[in-house]
C-alpha positions in Angstrom: -28.5 38.4 15.7 -30.5 36.2 13.4 -28.9 35.7 10.0 -30.7 35.1 6.7 -28.9 31.8 5.9 -31.5 29.3 4.7 -31.6 25.7 5.8 -30.7 23.0 3.2 -32.1 19.5 2.6 -30.9 16.8 5.0 -29.1 13.8 3.8 -31.2 10.6 3.7 -30.3 6.9 3.8 -33.5 6.0 2.0 -31.5 4.6 -0.9 -30.1 1.7 1.2 -33.2 0.6 3.1 -36.7 -0.6 2.2 -39.6 -0.7 4.7 -40.8 -4.2 5.9 -44.0 -3.9 3.9 -42.2 -3.1 0.6 -42.9 -5.3 -2.5 -41.9 -8.9 -1.9 -39.0 -10.7 -3.5 -35.2 -10.6 -3.0 -32.8 -12.8 -1.3 -31.7 -13.6 2.2 -28.4 -13.1 3.9 -27.4 -15.0 7.0 -25.0 -13.8 9.6 -23.3 -17.0 11.0 -21.0 -17.3 14.0 -17.9 -19.4 14.1 -18.5 -23.0 14.7 -22.3 -22.9 14.1 -23.7 -26.3 13.0 -25.1 -25.3 9.6 -27.9 -27.9 10.0 -29.3 -25.7 12.8 -29.5 -22.6 10.6 -33.1 -22.0 9.7 -33.8 -21.4 6.1 -30.7 -22.8 4.6 -31.5 -25.6 2.1 -29.6 -28.9 2.1 -28.1 -27.9 -1.2 -26.8 -24.7 0.2 -25.4 -26.4 3.3 -23.5 -28.7 1.0 -22.3 -25.8 -1.0 -21.0 -24.1 2.1 -19.3 -27.2 3.3 -17.6 -27.5 0.0 -16.4 -23.9 0.4 -15.0 -24.8 3.9 -17.2 -22.1 5.4 -17.3 -22.4 9.2 -18.4 -18.8 10.1 -14.9 -17.3 10.0 -14.9 -13.6 10.6 -15.5 -11.6 7.3 -15.8 -14.8 5.2 -18.4 -14.2 2.6 -20.0 -16.8 0.3 -22.7 -16.2 -2.3 -25.4 -19.0 -2.5 -26.3 -19.9 -6.1 -29.9 -20.3 -7.3 -31.1 -23.0 -9.8 -30.5 -20.7 -12.8 -27.2 -19.2 -11.5 -28.8 -16.2 -10.0 -27.9 -15.3 -6.4 -30.4 -17.0 -4.1 -28.8 -15.9 -0.8 -25.5 -15.2 0.9 -23.7 -15.8 4.2 -21.3 -13.7 6.2 -19.1 -15.2 8.9 -19.1 -13.3 12.3 -16.2 -15.1 13.9 -16.5 -15.6 17.7 -18.9 -12.8 18.3 -16.4 -10.1 19.0 -14.8 -9.4 15.7 -16.6 -6.2 14.8 -14.6 -3.2 13.8 -13.4 -1.0 15.2 -14.8 -2.9 18.2 -17.9 -4.4 19.6 -20.4 -7.1 18.6 -19.7 -8.9 15.4 -23.1 -7.9 13.9 -21.1 -4.7 13.0 -19.5 -6.8 10.3 -22.8 -6.5 8.4 -21.4 -3.2 7.2 -19.3 -5.1 4.8 -22.4 -6.5 2.9 -23.3 -3.4 0.8 -19.9 -3.6 -0.7 -20.0 -7.4 -1.3 -23.6 -8.3 -2.3 -24.9 -7.9 -5.9 -27.5 -5.2 -6.5 -31.0 -6.1 -5.5 -33.2 -6.5 -2.4 -31.8 -8.4 0.6 -33.3 -9.4 3.9 -31.3 -10.3 7.1 -32.3 -13.8 8.2 -33.9 -14.1 11.6 -31.8 -15.3 14.5 -29.2 -12.6 14.7 -28.3 -11.7 18.3 -28.5 -7.9 17.5 -30.5 -7.3 14.2 -30.9 -3.6 14.9 -27.1 -3.1 15.2 -26.6 -5.2 12.0 -29.1 -2.9 10.2 -27.3 0.2 11.4 -24.0 -1.3 10.3 -25.4 -2.0 6.9 -26.4 1.6 6.6 -23.0 2.9 7.7 -21.3 0.6 5.3 -23.5 1.6 2.4 -22.4 5.3 2.6 -20.7 6.8 -0.4 -19.8 10.5 -1.0 -20.6 11.2 -4.6 -21.3 15.0 -4.6 -18.4 15.7 -7.1 -18.7 12.5 -9.1 -20.4 12.3 -12.5 -23.9 10.9 -12.4 -22.8 8.5 -15.1 -20.5 6.9 -12.6 -23.3 5.9 -10.2 -24.0 2.1 -10.0 -26.9 0.1 -8.6 -26.4 -1.0 -5.0 -27.9 -3.7 -2.7 -30.9 -2.6 -0.6 -31.8 -4.0 2.8 -35.4 -4.7 3.6 -35.7 -3.9 7.3 -37.3 -6.5 9.5 -40.7 -5.7 11.0 -39.5 -6.1 14.6 -36.8 -3.4 14.4 -37.1 0.1 15.7 -37.0 1.4 12.1 -37.1 5.1 13.0 -34.1 4.7 15.3 -32.1 2.8 12.7 -32.8 5.3 10.0 -32.2 8.4 12.2 -28.9 7.1 13.4 -27.7 6.3 9.8 -29.1 9.6 8.5 -27.3 11.5 11.2 -23.9 9.9 10.4 -24.4 10.3 6.7 -25.2 14.0 7.1 -22.1 14.4 9.3 -19.9 12.5 6.8 -21.2 14.6 3.9 -20.4 17.8 5.8 -16.8 16.7 6.7 -16.1 15.3 3.2 -17.2 18.5 1.5 -14.2 20.6 0.7 -13.8 24.0 2.3 -14.7 26.0 -0.8 -18.2 24.6 -0.4 -18.3 24.2 3.4 -17.4 27.4 5.0 -19.0 29.1 8.1 -22.1 30.1 6.0 -22.6 26.5 4.8 -22.0 25.1 8.2 -24.7 27.4 9.5 -27.0 26.3 6.8 -26.5 22.7 7.7 -27.1 23.5 11.4 -30.3 25.3 10.5 -31.4 22.3 8.4 -31.1 20.0 11.4 -32.9 22.4 13.7 -35.7 23.0 11.2 -36.2 19.3 10.6 -37.2 19.1 14.3 -39.4 22.2 14.4 -37.0 24.7 15.9 -35.0 27.7 14.6 -31.3 28.5 15.0 -29.9 31.9 15.6 -26.4 33.2 15.0 -23.9 35.9 16.1 -21.8 36.9 13.1 -18.7 38.9 12.4 -18.2 42.0 14.5 -21.3 41.2 16.5 -19.2 38.6 18.2 -17.2 41.4 19.7 -20.3 43.0 21.0 -21.2 39.7 22.7 -17.8 39.2 24.3 -16.8 36.4 21.9 -13.4 37.9 21.1 -11.6 34.6 20.8 -14.0 33.3 18.1 -13.7 36.6 16.3 -9.9 36.6 16.5 -9.6 33.2 15.0 -11.9 33.9 12.1 -11.3 37.6 11.3 -8.6 37.0 8.6 -11.0 35.1 6.4 -13.5 36.9 4.1 -16.1 34.4 5.4 -17.2 35.8 8.7 -16.9 33.7 11.8 -20.1 33.0 13.8 -21.6 31.3 16.8 -24.7 29.2 15.9 -27.2 28.3 18.6 -30.5 26.4 18.9 -32.5 24.7 21.6 -35.0 21.9 21.5 -37.1 19.9 24.0 -39.2 20.3 27.1 -38.5 23.2 29.4 -37.7 21.6 32.8 -36.2 18.4 31.3 -32.5 17.6 32.1 -30.4 20.2 30.2 -27.9 18.6 27.8 -25.7 21.0 25.9 -23.5 20.0 23.0 -20.7 22.3 21.8 -18.9 21.6 18.5 -15.7 22.9 17.0 -16.5 24.2 13.5 -13.2 25.3 12.0 -14.1 25.0 8.4 -10.4 25.0 7.3 -7.3 25.4 9.3 -4.1 26.8 7.7 -2.6 27.0 11.2 -2.8 30.8 10.9 0.5 32.7 11.1 2.0 29.6 12.7 1.3 28.0 9.3 1.0 24.3 8.9 3.2 22.5 6.3 1.3 21.6 3.1 1.1 18.0 4.2 -0.7 19.1 7.4 -3.4 20.9 5.4 -4.4 18.1 3.1 -7.4 17.0 5.2 -8.0 20.2 7.1 -11.5 20.3 5.6 -12.3 17.9 8.4 -11.5 20.4 11.2 -15.2 21.1 11.5 -15.7 17.4 12.3 -16.7 18.2 15.9 -19.5 20.4 14.7 -20.7 17.7 12.3 -20.6 15.1 15.0 -22.6 17.4 17.4 -25.3 17.8 14.7 -25.4 14.0 14.1 -25.8 13.4 17.8 -28.5 16.2 18.1 -30.4 14.7 15.1 -30.5 11.3 16.8 -31.6 12.8 20.2 -34.4 14.8 18.6 -35.6 12.0 16.3 -35.8 9.7 19.4 -37.6 12.4 21.3 -35.5 11.9 24.3 -36.8 13.8 27.4 -34.0 16.3 27.5 -33.7 20.1 27.0 -31.1 20.0 24.3 -29.0 23.0 23.3 -26.5 23.0 20.4 -23.7 25.6 20.0 -21.4 25.6 17.0 -18.4 27.9 16.9 -17.7 28.3 13.2 -14.7 30.0 11.7 -11.9 29.7 9.1 -8.4 30.0 10.4 -6.8 32.0 7.5 -3.8 34.2 6.9 -4.1 37.9 6.1 -2.8 41.2 7.4 -5.4 41.2 10.1 -4.8 37.7 11.4 -4.2 37.2 15.1 -0.6 36.8 16.1 1.6 34.7 18.4 2.0 36.8 21.5 -1.4 38.5 21.3 -3.4 38.6 24.5 -7.2 38.3 24.0 -9.9 38.6 26.6 -12.4 35.8 26.5 -16.1 36.1 27.1 -15.6 34.6 30.6 -13.3 37.6 31.4 -10.1 35.4 31.5 -7.3 36.6 29.3 -5.4 34.2 27.0 -1.9 34.7 25.6 -1.6 33.2 22.1 1.3 30.8 22.2 0.4 29.3 18.8 -2.2 30.3 16.3 -2.5 26.7 15.2 -4.2 25.9 18.6 -7.2 27.8 17.5 -9.9 25.2 18.1 -9.7 25.5 21.9 -10.0 29.3 21.5 -13.3 29.2 19.6 -14.6 26.5 22.0 -13.7 28.6 25.0 -16.1 31.4 24.2 -18.8 28.9 23.2 -18.3 27.0 26.4 -18.7 30.2 28.4 -22.0 30.9 26.9 -23.1 27.2 27.4 -21.9 27.2 31.0 -23.9 30.4 31.8 -27.0 28.2 31.4 -25.7 25.8 34.1 -26.6 22.6 32.1 -26.8 19.2 33.7 -24.4 17.8 31.1 -22.0 19.8 28.9 -20.1 18.0 26.1 -17.5 19.3 23.6 -16.8 17.5 20.4 -13.6 18.6 18.6 -10.8 17.5 16.3 -8.5 19.2 18.8 -5.0 17.7 19.0 -2.6 15.5 17.1 -1.4 14.4 20.5 -4.7 12.4 20.9 -3.9 10.5 17.7 -0.4 9.7 18.9 -1.8 8.4 22.2 -4.7 6.4 20.9 -4.7 6.3 17.1 -7.3 7.2 14.6 -10.2 5.0 15.7 -10.2 5.6 19.5 -11.0 9.2 20.6 -10.0 10.2 24.1 -12.8 10.9 26.5 -12.2 13.4 29.3 -14.9 13.5 31.9 -15.2 14.8 35.4 -18.0 12.4 36.4 -17.0 8.7 36.9 -20.5 7.4 36.4 -21.2 9.2 33.2 -17.8 8.3 31.9 -18.4 4.6 32.4 -21.8 5.0 30.8 -20.4 6.5 27.6 -17.6 4.0 27.4 -20.0 1.1 27.8 -22.4 2.5 25.3 -19.5 3.0 22.8 -18.4 -0.6 23.1 -22.0 -1.8 22.7 -22.5 0.0 19.4 -19.0 -0.1 18.0 -18.2 3.6 18.5 -15.5 3.3 21.2 -13.9 5.9 23.4 -11.1 5.6 26.0 -11.1 7.7 29.1 -8.1 10.0 29.8 -7.6 12.2 32.8 -8.0 15.9 33.6 -4.6 15.6 35.3 -4.4 18.6 37.6 -0.6 18.4 37.8 -0.4 19.6 34.2 -2.3 22.8 34.9 1.0 24.5 35.3 1.8 23.9 31.6 -0.7 26.6 30.7 0.9 29.3 32.8 1.5 32.7 31.2 3.7 35.5 32.5 1.5 38.2 30.9 -2.0 36.7 30.9 -4.3 34.4 32.9 -3.2 31.5 30.7 -1.5 30.5 27.5 -3.4 28.6 24.8 -0.6 26.0 24.5 1.6 24.0 26.8 5.1 25.3 27.6 6.5 21.8 26.6 5.8 19.1 24.1 4.2 16.5 26.4 0.6 15.6 27.2 -0.9 17.8 24.5 -4.3 16.3 24.6 -4.6 16.6 28.4 -3.4 20.2 28.5 -5.9 21.1 25.8 -8.7 19.4 27.8 -7.6 21.3 30.9 -7.6 24.6 28.9 -11.3 23.9 27.9 -12.3 23.0 31.5 -11.2 26.4 32.7 -14.2 27.9 31.0 -16.7 25.5 32.7 -17.8 26.3 36.3 -21.6 26.0 36.5 -22.3 22.9 34.5 -23.0 19.9 36.8 -21.0 17.5 34.5 -18.5 18.1 31.7 -17.1 15.8 29.1 -14.7 16.5 26.2 -14.1 14.3 23.2 -11.0 14.8 21.2 -12.0 13.1 17.9 -10.1 12.5 14.6 -13.1 12.8 12.3 -11.5 10.7 9.6 -11.1 7.1 8.6 -7.7 6.4 7.0 -8.8 3.4 5.0 -12.0 1.5 4.2 -13.5 -0.5 7.1 -16.7 -2.4 7.7 -18.5 0.7 9.0 -17.6 3.0 6.2 -15.2 4.0 3.4 -12.1 6.1 3.6 -12.9 9.6 4.6 -15.1 11.4 7.1 -16.4 9.9 10.3 -18.6 11.3 13.1 -16.7 9.7 15.9 -18.5 9.4 19.3 -21.9 10.5 18.0 -23.5 7.1 18.3 -21.8 6.4 21.6 -23.1 9.6 23.2 -26.6 9.1 21.8 -26.7 5.6 23.1 -25.5 6.6 26.6 -28.1 9.4 26.7 -30.9 7.1 25.4 -30.1 4.5 28.1 -30.0 7.1 30.8 -33.3 8.8 29.9 -35.1 5.4 29.4 -34.0 4.0 32.7 
């Protein structure tokens, strides 16, 4: 079924960057490592070296000093990078350039030559410049610093990465009254349309006709119909990469209702879908030689008289039956049907992005999503790529000994563990039961949220793992 939902405009980072050939002028900012002899830094005047010495600037991580001009205007600035490994949440210290949009005065700025990784610094600038202002008065907007990109950068790659993350953050930050399944579909169509392809969708009761009973069950209590959104891009015959995203636009927990404190940021429960779209945008913008498929399972887990219940047994698209042990474990249910459809195509690589378990946060915290992968080589590639670009993941096991925790006395499986331990692992094992034909499978249990301002963005939404997966695929396809 093709719906009539129209695509919307994509978010753009154009407000924080200028092209290299833009009008001249502006000031320079230097990124300086700990212990660097200031006399060796090209472009710093003797007066500015003296000023920095008087400020005891030695390149300490996050130390920022504004350089005065002859009439008191800012003539430049420096930012300390520490020992080269002080980026946050991890990675090269060029990531600290994300602090600059919040530190520098408004105007045009250029990164001085000599940085070890100017492209990463430019991406960090863009990520740090993000603000979510959809619901703020226009009168509250203020002028911000703008970075003139250096001629030697891959400018298209920088802007597509930043655009992808901004788009995902906007989606996650948008409250559920304005980001339901229909709006999520519109955002998906926008990404597809921007790259010359069209998305299709299976909506409402049509899900039952297509065997997607789990998606339907999770979303049927909401007046906003659940749906499965699908598009493909790229050369036929190229390696098949399929990305599946959890798009729960709000999660009450269903009849196993969450406490009010547990619902406060449940608008982020579609963060997996947003991260998939960010990753897809980067892949298509870079024109990687892959056959990309995107599947978004979108629903709102609400409460009404027709809500699915604990103890219900539902037949999945794969034919396996699932006993509902807890209606608040709904993300794995919608992903199961989407995974079955994805797996039928036997992709070379199948990845799921999902804000799936609180257990993952207990294990690894908010900044470090667990990566579950059944291919050692690809797992190492994703981990290395994540560390290189400051988008880290940590591998955890598909531990077969815990399969027993999903046993059910009345169905093929339960959707939750029979105990309180290893929740992230048992959720990953549940998903893997719906993958049999894909050559490689990876699952990312992301948080989708930043609890406080950091160099790579403000408090709020984050598209965890999108940059890591893109970088891993970029390296793989260019090798």
